[in-house]
BASETI-30109 format. One record per residue: residue number from 1; residue in three letters; x, y, z of N, C-alpha, C in turn. Coordinates in pm, 1 decimal, m for minus. Each point is the difference from the previous one (the first is absolute). Layout:
! BASETI-30109
n, res, nxx, nyy, nzz, caxx, cayy, cazz, cxx, cyy, czz
NUM, Ala, X, Y, Z, X, Y, Z, X, Y, Z
...
//
This chain:
! BASETI-30109
n, res, nxx, nyy, nzz, caxx, cayy, cazz, cxx, cyy, czz
1, Lys, 1435.1, m837.3, 1485.2, m134.9, 35.9, 43.2, m46.2, 124.5, m74.2
2, Pro, m120.7, 3.1, m58.8, m47.6, 121.3, m60.6, m36.4, 103.3, 104.4
3, Ser, 19.3, 126.7, m34.4, m39.7, 105.5, 93.3, m151.0, 17.0, m4.5
4, Thr, m53.8, 75.4, 96.7, m145.3, 16.5, 1.8, m48.3, 87.1, m113.7
5, Ser, 84.6, 86.7, m56.0, m44.3, 84.1, m111.1, m4.5, m78.4, m130.7
6, Thr, 84.5, m101.3, m13.7, 1.3, m84.3, m119.1, m9.6, m144.9, 45.0
7, Ala, m106.6, m34.3, 66.5, m13.3, m128.9, 66.2, 5.6, m118.8, m95.8
8, Leu, m22.4, 22.7, m127.6, 9.2, m109.1, m96.0, 147.5, m26.9, m30.5
9, Ser, 33.1, m125.5, m20.0, 139.1, m35.3, m28.3, 44.4, 62.2, m132.0
10, Ser, 130.5, 17.5, m13.3, 52.5, 58.4, m123.7, m29.7, m91.0, m119.4
11, Arg, m3.2, m128.7, 23.2, m32.2, m94.5, m107.8, m143.3, 21.4, m50.1
12, Arg, m94.0, 17.2, 94.3, m140.0, 25.4, m38.0, m14.2, 133.4, m71.9
13, Arg, 69.1, 103.0, 52.3, m9.7, 131.0, m63.8, 57.6, m2.6, m141.0
14, Thr, 113.2, m68.3, m18.4, 60.6, m10.1, m132.8, m93.5, m73.9, m95.4
15, Ala, m55.6, m110.8, 46.6, m94.4, m76.1, m83.9, m120.5, 86.2, m37.7
16, Ala, m50.0, 77.1, 94.4, m116.3, 85.1, m26.9, 32.5, 106.5, m103.2
17, Trp, 118.6, 62.2, 10.4, 37.2, 102.4, m98.0, 16.5, m60.0, m139.6
18, Val, 57.3, m119.3, m8.2, 12.1, m66.3, m130.5, m138.7, m30.2, m55.1
19, Leu, m86.6, m54.9, 85.0, m135.6, m32.6, m43.7, m80.7, 125.1, m34.1
20, Ala, 25.7, 111.1, 67.6, m71.9, 124.8, m28.4, 26.1, 48.1, m142.1
21, Val, 114.4, m37.9, m55.2, 32.6, 35.3, m138.2, m43.2, m110.8, m96.8
22, Val, 24.6, m124.6, 38.5, m25.0, m113.4, m89.7, m149.0, m28.8, m17.2
23, Ile, m76.6, 2.3, 108.6, m141.7, m38.0, m7.5, m79.8, 89.7, m94.0
24, Pro, 9.2, 133.2, 10.8, m78.0, 81.6, m94.8, 38.1, m26.2, m145.9
25, Ala, 129.3, m14.9, m25.7, 44.2, m26.5, m137.6, m50.6, m135.5, m48.9
26, Ala, 12.0, m102.6, 84.8, m44.5, m134.0, m38.3, m151.4, m4.6, m20.7
27, Leu, m74.3, 65.6, 88.8, m145.6, 2.1, m15.1, m41.1, 74.4, m126.1
28, Thr, 69.8, 107.8, m30.7, m30.8, 74.3, m122.0, 21.1, m88.2, m122.6
29, Ala, 112.4, m70.5, m3.8, 27.9, m89.0, m112.7, m107.1, m108.2, m11.2
30, Met, m37.7, m59.6, 113.9, m101.5, m104.8, m1.3, m135.8, 54.5, m43.4
31, Leu, m37.6, 114.8, 54.7, m131.8, 56.4, m32.1, m7.9, 50.5, m143.3
32, Arg, 111.7, 40.7, m57.3, m0.2, 41.9, m141.2, m34.0, m118.9, m90.2
33, Ile, 39.7, m118.5, 41.6, m28.4, m120.7, m79.4, m148.8, m33.1, 4.6
34, Val, m62.2, 15.3, 116.7, m141.6, m35.3, 15.9, m89.9, 123.6, 5.2
35, Asp, 49.5, 111.6, m52.0, m68.6, 128.7, 11.0, m143.9, m2.5, m50.5
36, Asp, m24.9, m69.5, m108.2, m135.2, 0.6, m57.0, m99.2, m84.3, 80.6
37, Arg, 47.9, m84.3, 90.4, m89.6, m87.2, 77.3, m38.9, 56.5, 135.5
38, Leu, 74.2, 96.9, 48.7, m26.3, 56.7, 132.1, m36.2, 147.6, m13.1
39, Gly, m73.5, 48.4, 96.3, m33.8, 141.6, 2.5, 81.3, 73.5, 105.2
40, Phe, m21.6, 130.2, 8.9, 73.6, 83.5, 94.4, m12.5, m48.5, 145.1
41, Pro, m119.6, m35.5, 47.3, m9.5, m46.5, 140.4, 87.4, m122.9, 27.7
42, Ser, 3.6, m93.6, m93.1, 83.0, m120.0, 18.3, 147.5, 36.6, m0.4
43, Asp, 38.8, 86.0, m94.4, 139.9, 44.5, m5.6, 38.7, 67.8, 131.8
44, Leu, m86.0, 85.8, 49.5, 25.2, 72.5, 124.0, 18.7, m96.5, 117.4
45, Leu, m86.4, m99.4, 8.7, 10.0, m96.5, 110.3, 127.3, m84.5, m9.1
46, Ile, 40.1, m33.3, m120.1, 123.5, m78.2, m17.7, 120.1, 82.0, 46.9
47, Tyr, 6.2, 126.8, m39.7, 107.6, 87.6, 47.6, m7.6, 19.0, 151.8
48, Leu, m120.4, 8.0, 53.2, m15.7, 17.5, 144.5, 57.1, m120.0, 75.2
49, Val, m24.7, m119.0, m49.3, 56.5, m120.1, 63.5, 152.8, 8.6, 0.4
50, Gly, 57.5, 42.8, m111.8, 146.0, 15.8, m6.0, 50.7, 98.7, 102.9
51, Ser, m69.5, 111.5, 15.0, 41.1, 101.5, 98.4, m17.0, m50.0, 142.6
52, Val, m103.9, m76.2, 26.1, m21.6, m55.3, 134.0, 108.7, m103.8, 31.7
53, Val, 40.7, m78.1, m98.7, 109.4, m95.6, 20.5, 126.4, 75.0, 41.0
54, Val, 31.8, 107.2, m72.5, 118.7, 79.5, 33.7, m15.0, 60.4, 139.2
55, Ala, m119.5, 48.5, 32.2, m24.8, 59.6, 130.9, 20.8, m100.9, 112.3
56, Thr, m47.0, m122.4, m19.1, 13.8, m100.3, 106.0, 144.2, m44.4, 18.8
57, Ile, 80.6, 15.6, m102.4, 140.9, m37.9, 11.5, 84.5, 115.0, 52.8
58, Gly, m23.0, 120.1, m53.4, 92.4, 108.9, 29.5, m54.3, 121.0, 70.9
59, Gly, m129.1, 3.0, 28.9, m53.8, 114.5, 71.9, m37.1, 117.3, m88.9
60, Leu, m3.5, 117.2, 59.2, m59.1, 118.4, m61.6, 72.5, 52.5, m122.9
61, Ala, 126.8, 30.1, 9.9, 70.0, 67.1, m111.3, m1.2, m82.3, m129.0
62, Pro, 40.5, m127.0, 2.0, m5.8, m76.9, m124.7, m143.2, m15.9, m51.3
63, Ala, m96.6, m10.1, 91.2, m140.4, m12.8, m42.0, m45.9, 124.4, m75.1
64, Leu, 37.2, 116.6, 51.5, m38.9, 123.7, m68.0, 67.5, 14.0, m135.0
65, Val, 127.3, m36.5, m8.6, 69.9, 5.5, m128.3, m66.8, m94.7, m99.9
66, Cys, m30.0, m121.8, 45.2, m67.0, m97.8, m85.8, m137.7, 50.3, m42.2
67, Ala, m74.4, 57.2, 93.1, m135.0, 47.9, m29.5, 2.7, 116.8, m99.3
68, Val, 91.8, 92.5, 20.2, 8.7, 114.3, m92.1, 44.5, m46.7, m138.2
69, Ala, 102.3, m86.5, m5.6, 44.9, m53.4, m129.6, m112.6, m76.7, m67.9
70, Ser, m70.3, m81.2, 77.0, m111.6, m77.9, m55.4, m110.8, 90.8, m51.9
71, Ser, m32.0, 102.9, 77.4, m108.4, 88.5, m43.7, 38.8, 77.0, m125.6
72, Leu, 128.0, 39.9, m10.8, 44.6, 67.8, m122.0, m4.7, m93.9, m120.6
73, Leu, 46.7, m123.8, 19.9, m4.9, m97.9, m109.0, m143.3, m34.5, m37.1
74, Leu, m83.7, m16.3, 99.3, m142.0, m28.6, m23.5, m64.0, 113.8, m77.9
75, Asn, 29.9, 121.8, 40.5, m53.4, 116.9, m68.5, 50.2, 6.2, m143.8
76, Phe, 129.7, m17.5, m20.0, 59.3, 14.8, m132.7, m46.0, m108.2, m97.4
77, Phe, m7.1, m124.6, 46.8, m28.1, m110.5, m91.2, m146.1, m45.7, m3.7
78, Phe, m77.1, 28.8, 105.1, m131.7, m63.8, 8.1, m118.2, 94.0, 21.9
79, Thr, 22.5, 130.3, 11.2, m113.2, 91.8, 13.5, m6.1, 92.7, m120.7
80, Asp, m121.2, 30.1, m41.3, m18.6, 89.8, m114.4, 29.0, 143.0, 42.0
81, Pro, 64.1, 75.5, m81.3, 66.3, m35.3, m125.9, 130.8, m76.3, 26.2
82, Ile, 16.5, m109.3, m73.4, 115.9, m88.7, 13.9, 127.8, 75.7, m39.2
83, His, 110.1, m35.5, 61.2, 134.1, 53.5, m25.7, 12.6, 148.4, 32.3
84, Thr, m77.6, 43.7, 96.5, 15.0, 134.6, 57.2, m19.8, m14.5, 150.6
85, Leu, 38.2, 101.8, 71.9, m24.4, m2.9, 144.3, m125.7, 79.3, 34.6
86, Thr, m86.9, 13.4, m98.6, m128.8, 66.3, 17.6, m105.0, m106.7, 25.8
87, Ile, m94.5, 30.3, 87.2, m109.0, m93.6, 29.1, m129.6, 69.3, m38.8
88, Ser, m76.4, m64.0, m87.7, m122.0, 63.6, m49.3, m121.1, m23.3, 89.9
89, Glu, 0.1, m106.8, 79.1, m115.0, m30.9, 84.6, 32.5, 30.3, 146.1
90, Pro, m80.5, 87.7, 64.3, 29.0, 40.0, 138.6, 4.8, m117.3, 98.6
91, Glu, m81.4, m103.1, m20.0, 2.7, m112.1, 94.5, 132.4, m75.4, m5.8
92, Asn, 70.0, 6.3, m114.6, 131.5, m63.1, m8.6, 103.4, 77.2, 82.8
93, Val, m15.6, 131.5, 8.3, 88.4, 80.5, 85.0, m19.4, m42.3, 145.3
94, Leu, m125.9, m9.2, 41.3, m30.3, m42.9, 136.4, 54.4, m140.2, 25.9
95, Ala, m16.8, m90.5, m95.0, 49.1, m137.4, 16.4, 150.9, m1.7, 18.5
96, Leu, 72.2, 80.9, m75.9, 145.7, 4.0, 12.3, 42.9, 60.2, 134.5
97, Val, m71.1, 101.4, 46.6, 31.8, 59.6, 130.1, m25.5, m101.1, 111.9
98, Val, m113.7, m68.2, m5.5, m31.8, m102.2, 100.9, 104.4, m111.1, m3.9
99, Phe, 43.4, m37.0, m118.0, 102.5, m101.5, m19.0, 127.4, 36.8, 77.3
100, Val, 48.6, 122.3, m16.8, 121.4, 44.2, 68.4, m23.7, 7.8, 151.4
101, Val, m116.7, 46.7, 41.2, m31.3, 10.1, 142.9, m2.3, m138.4, 64.6
102, Val, m61.5, m97.8, m64.9, m6.2, m136.1, 55.9, 141.1, m57.9, 14.0
103, Ala, 81.6, 14.9, m102.3, 137.2, m50.5, 9.0, 75.1, 68.9, 113.6
104, Gly, m21.8, 129.7, 16.3, 64.5, 73.9, 108.6, m45.4, m47.0, 136.5
105, Ile, m128.1, m25.3, 14.8, m52.8, m47.0, 129.3, 57.4, m137.0, 34.9
106, Val, m0.3, m91.0, m96.2, 54.3, m133.8, 26.0, 148.9, 9.1, 34.3
107, Gly, 73.3, 79.8, m76.2, 142.9, 16.6, 27.6, 25.7, 58.9, 137.5
108, Ser, m80.6, 98.2, 37.5, 13.2, 62.1, 131.7, m28.6, m100.7, 111.4
109, Leu, m101.9, m81.5, m16.8, m33.4, m102.4, 100.6, 111.6, m102.3, 14.2
110, Val, 58.9, m40.4, m111.7, 110.3, m96.8, 5.2, 119.9, 61.9, 71.1
111, Ser, 31.9, 125.5, m33.0, 113.1, 67.2, 66.0, m24.0, 12.1, 149.8
112, Arg, m119.7, 39.1, 38.0, m32.8, 15.3, 142.0, 7.1, m134.6, 72.0
113, Ala, m53.1, m104.6, m61.6, 3.3, m133.1, 62.0, 144.0, m47.7, 16.4
114, Ala, 83.8, 25.4, m98.0, 140.3, m41.3, 10.4, 71.3, 75.8, 111.5
115, Arg, m27.2, 130.8, 11.8, 60.2, 77.7, 109.6, m44.6, m53.0, 135.2
116, Arg, m128.0, m28.9, 12.7, m51.6, m50.2, 128.3, 58.0, m138.0, 33.2
117, Thr, 16.8, m83.0, m99.9, 59.2, m132.0, 21.1, 144.3, 14.3, 48.1
118, Ala, 74.7, 91.4, m61.8, 139.1, 22.2, 41.9, 5.4, 56.2, 142.0
119, Glu, m90.9, 92.4, 32.2, m4.5, 55.8, 135.7, m34.2, m107.8, 102.0
120, Ala, m93.1, m88.6, m33.0, m37.6, m108.3, 91.4, 117.0, m96.1, 21.2
121, Ala, 72.4, m31.3, m105.5, 115.4, m89.1, 12.8, 106.7, 63.7, 88.2
122, Arg, 22.4, 129.4, m17.9, 98.5, 70.6, 81.9, m44.6, 2.4, 146.6
123, Ala, m127.5, 22.3, 23.3, m52.3, 1.9, 137.4, 12.9, m138.0, 64.6
124, Arg, m27.3, m107.7, m75.2, 16.5, m136.2, 52.9, 145.3, m25.2, 38.0
125, Ser, 91.0, 43.8, m85.9, 142.3, m18.7, 26.4, 42.9, 77.6, 124.6
126, Asp, m48.2, 123.9, 10.9, 32.0, 80.2, 118.5, m54.8, m64.6, 126.7
127, Ala, m123.3, m49.0, m5.8, m61.5, m64.4, 116.3, 77.5, m125.6, 40.2
128, Ala, 41.4, m77.4, m98.0, 76.7, m121.5, 29.6, 134.1, 35.4, 63.5
129, Ser, 64.1, 105.0, m49.6, 128.1, 42.9, 57.3, m17.3, 47.5, 144.1
130, Leu, m104.1, 77.8, 23.9, m25.4, 48.4, 136.6, m30.5, m115.6, 94.8
131, Ala, m76.8, m96.9, m47.4, m31.1, m116.4, 84.4, 127.0, m78.9, 31.6
132, Ala, 86.5, m15.4, m99.4, 124.8, m73.3, 23.0, 90.2, 75.7, 96.9
133, Met, 5.5, 133.8, m13.8, 81.7, 80.8, 91.4, m55.5, m8.5, 141.6
134, Ala, m131.5, 2.2, 14.3, m61.5, m9.6, 133.0, 31.8, m134.7, 63.0
135, Ala, m4.1, m105.7, m77.0, 32.4, m133.1, 51.5, 145.9, m6.9, 44.0
136, Leu, 87.5, 67.0, m74.1, 142.4, m1.6, 36.5, 25.1, 70.2, 132.8
137, Thr, m69.8, 110.5, 19.9, 23.1, 75.9, 123.9, m49.9, m76.0, 122.7
138, Ala, m89.4, m94.8, m20.0, m51.2, m78.6, 112.8, 98.6, m108.9, 41.5
139, Gly, 96.5, m30.4, m85.4, 96.6, m105.4, 29.3, 104.9, 47.0, 98.5
140, Val, 87.0, m91.5, 34.7, 107.9, 32.1, 93.1, 131.3, 3.4, m76.6
141, Gly, 99.5, 61.7, 57.8, 131.3, 5.0, m62.2, 13.8, 119.4, m93.0
142, Asp, 108.2, 1.7, m75.8, 30.9, 111.0, m90.6, m79.1, m16.6, m129.8
143, Gln, m103.2, 79.8, m13.2, m87.6, m8.7, m117.8, 40.2, 96.9, m110.4
144, Leu, 102.0, 81.9, 22.6, 38.5, 102.0, m97.2, 32.2, m58.8, m138.3
145, Pro, 78.3, m107.1, m10.7, 27.9, m54.9, m133.8, m127.8, m45.7, m72.0
146, Leu, m92.8, m61.0, 73.3, m125.5, m43.2, m61.6, m83.7, 118.8, m43.3
147, Met, m2.7, 105.1, 80.7, m77.0, 120.0, m34.0, 57.9, 69.0, m123.3
148, Val, 133.3, 7.5, m7.7, 64.3, 59.2, m117.4, m35.5, m81.4, m124.1
149, Gly, m0.5, m130.6, 12.9, m40.1, m86.6, m112.3, m143.4, 25.5, m42.9
150, Gln, m88.7, 19.1, 97.0, m140.7, 30.0, m31.3, m12.9, 133.7, m72.3
151, Val, 71.3, 101.2, 48.6, m4.3, 132.0, m64.4, 53.3, m10.9, m142.5
152, Arg, 111.4, m71.1, m18.1, 57.6, m18.7, m133.0, m98.8, m67.0, m93.5
153, Ala, m65.3, m104.9, 48.6, m97.6, m73.1, m82.3, m121.4, 87.4, m30.8
154, Ala, m46.3, 75.5, 97.5, m118.0, 85.0, m20.1, 26.8, 107.7, m103.5
155, Leu, 123.2, 52.3, m0.7, 34.3, 105.9, m95.6, 47.8, m55.5, m133.4
156, Gly, 19.7, m129.8, m6.9, 48.4, m60.9, m123.6, 145.4, 36.9, m28.0
157, Ala, 75.7, 30.1, 105.0, 139.1, 41.1, m15.5, 90.8, m122.5, m10.1
158, Ala, 111.3, 17.3, m69.4, 96.3, m109.0, m13.8, 74.4, m23.8, 130.3
159, Gly, 12.2, 103.2, 81.5, 70.8, m15.3, 126.3, m37.6, 112.3, 95.3
160, Ala, 39.5, m15.1, 124.5, m23.3, 101.4, 102.9, 108.4, m15.1, 104.9
161, Ala, 28.2, 108.7, 69.5, 104.4, m4.4, 101.9, m42.2, 83.3, 119.2
162, Val, 58.6, m33.2, 113.9, m19.8, 77.9, 121.9, 131.4, 69.6, 28.4
163, Leu, m6.6, 132.3, 12.5, 120.6, 77.6, 30.5, 0.4, 31.2, 149.1
164, His, 113.7, m18.2, 63.6, 14.5, 32.2, 142.3, 62.0, 138.8, 9.2
165, Arg, m70.2, 89.4, 66.2, 50.9, 135.3, 20.1, 94.7, 3.8, 118.4
166, Leu, 82.1, 99.8, 1.3, 94.5, 14.6, 109.6, m68.6, 27.5, 133.0
167, Asp, m121.0, 61.9, m8.2, m72.3, 28.9, 123.6, m72.3, m123.9, 54.8
168, Gly, 14.8, m114.0, m69.5, m57.9, m124.0, 49.8, m135.6, m34.4, m59.4
169, Ser, m62.1, 90.9, m74.1, m130.9, m31.6, m59.4, 21.7, m70.9, m132.8
170, Asp, m96.7, m80.1, m38.4, 6.4, m72.1, m127.7, m88.8, 67.6, m102.2
171, Gln, 37.7, m12.2, m127.9, m81.5, 55.9, m108.7, m6.7, m104.8, m109.9
172, Val, m121.0, m24.1, m49.9, m18.9, m97.6, m108.3, 11.8, 70.9, m131.5
//
């Protein structure tokens, strides 16, 4: 089960980190081939789609890495003066900043949604366990073994035991 701080599965996070590196490089290679047919706005939107894809898979951190890498590559290869990290047109600076902000917002929303989904699943599991325990207590006979089984299942433990104290009280 993913924790609430990293609610996305490790598989999704790994895929996002790989894509955060691969997508900017692949888009740069592709756009260098068609460079004379597209302008800066088109290049920017293509990189933005790549960053949003990473954001939807891996959340905030990989999205920001992808967005920053993309903006640096976009700046270096596609904004005047070419092959420098200098930007001659002020609106291109604004476009690159907005680009990183949008990727960050999408990544943040995905991370938050994943955390909330994990919290909801945990709450459903807790509610189901409590309902099952309540049903057990309404039954007759020795319900302790069934209750221990419910606690074990609720905690995802491999096993559970009841210890009998010398003073006669039981401890799970």
